[in-house]
C-alpha positions in Angstrom: -39.8 15.1 -11.4 -42.2 11.9 -10.5 -38.8 9.7 -8.3 -39.4 8.5 -5.5 -37.1 9.2 -2.3 -36.2 9.1 1.4 -34.3 11.0 3.3 -32.3 10.2 6.3 -28.9 8.4 7.5 -26.1 7.8 5.3 -23.2 5.8 6.4 -20.3 7.3 4.8 -17.4 4.9 5.0 -14.0 3.0 3.5 -15.9 -0.6 3.6 -18.5 -0.4 1.0 -18.3 -4.5 1.0 -17.5 -5.6 4.3 -16.0 -9.2 5.4 -18.6 -8.9 8.3 -21.9 -10.7 7.4 -23.8 -9.0 9.5 -22.2 -5.2 10.0 -24.5 -4.3 7.4 -28.2 -5.5 9.6 -26.6 -3.9 12.5 -26.8 -0.3 10.3 -30.2 -0.6 9.6 -31.5 -1.5 12.7 -29.5 2.0 14.0 -31.4 3.8 11.2 -29.1 3.8 8.3 -30.5 4.1 5.2 -28.0 3.3 2.8 -24.1 2.9 2.3 -21.3 5.1 0.2 -17.7 6.3 -0.4 -17.7 9.4 -1.4 -19.3 12.3 1.2 -17.0 12.4 4.3 -15.0 14.4 2.4 -17.7 16.8 1.4 -19.1 17.0 4.5 -15.8 17.8 6.5 -14.7 20.5 3.9 -18.4 21.7 4.0 -18.2 22.2 8.2 -14.8 23.4 8.0 -15.3 26.1 5.8 -19.0 26.7 7.4 -21.0 25.7 4.4 -23.9 23.9 3.6 -23.8 20.7 2.1 -25.7 17.8 0.9 -25.3 14.2 -0.8 -27.7 13.1 -2.7 -27.7 9.1 -3.6 -29.3 7.0 -6.3 -29.5 3.4 -5.6 -27.6 0.9 -7.3 -26.9 -1.8 -4.8 -29.3 -3.9 -2.1 -26.3 -5.1 -0.1 -29.1 -7.0 2.0 -30.4 -8.8 -0.4 -28.1 -8.8 -2.9 -29.6 -7.3 -5.6 -27.4 -4.9 -8.5 -29.3 -2.7 -11.3 -27.9 -2.9 -14.8 -25.1 -1.1 -16.2 -28.2 1.0 -18.3 -30.4 1.0 -15.5 -27.8 2.6 -13.2 -27.2 5.0 -16.0 -31.0 6.5 -16.4 -30.9 6.9 -12.2 -27.8 8.3 -12.4 -28.5 11.2 -15.3 -32.3 11.9 -13.3 -30.5 12.2 -9.7 -27.8 15.0 -11.7 -30.7 16.3 -13.3 -32.0 17.0 -9.8 -29.1 18.3 -8.3 -28.7 20.6 -11.0 -32.4 21.9 -10.4 -30.9 22.5 -6.5 -28.0 24.7 -7.7 
């Protein structure tokens, strides 16, 4: 589909915008590519059920550069992500 992809570790945390200004930089030094808030439950349930799980994410905000995509860019990126996910199942 011509989409750029990165494979690696993603932090699932209920603290998306950390008050500690150095927190994200420390995660980055540990090889964390992104922070998200929903997949911990998915992976915990998959482990309990002994089934495979996969997280596919699109980036909407850069917490280190303090940039964000527009609503239109997010919609387009999320639509492409969903299309890729549907092809996998």
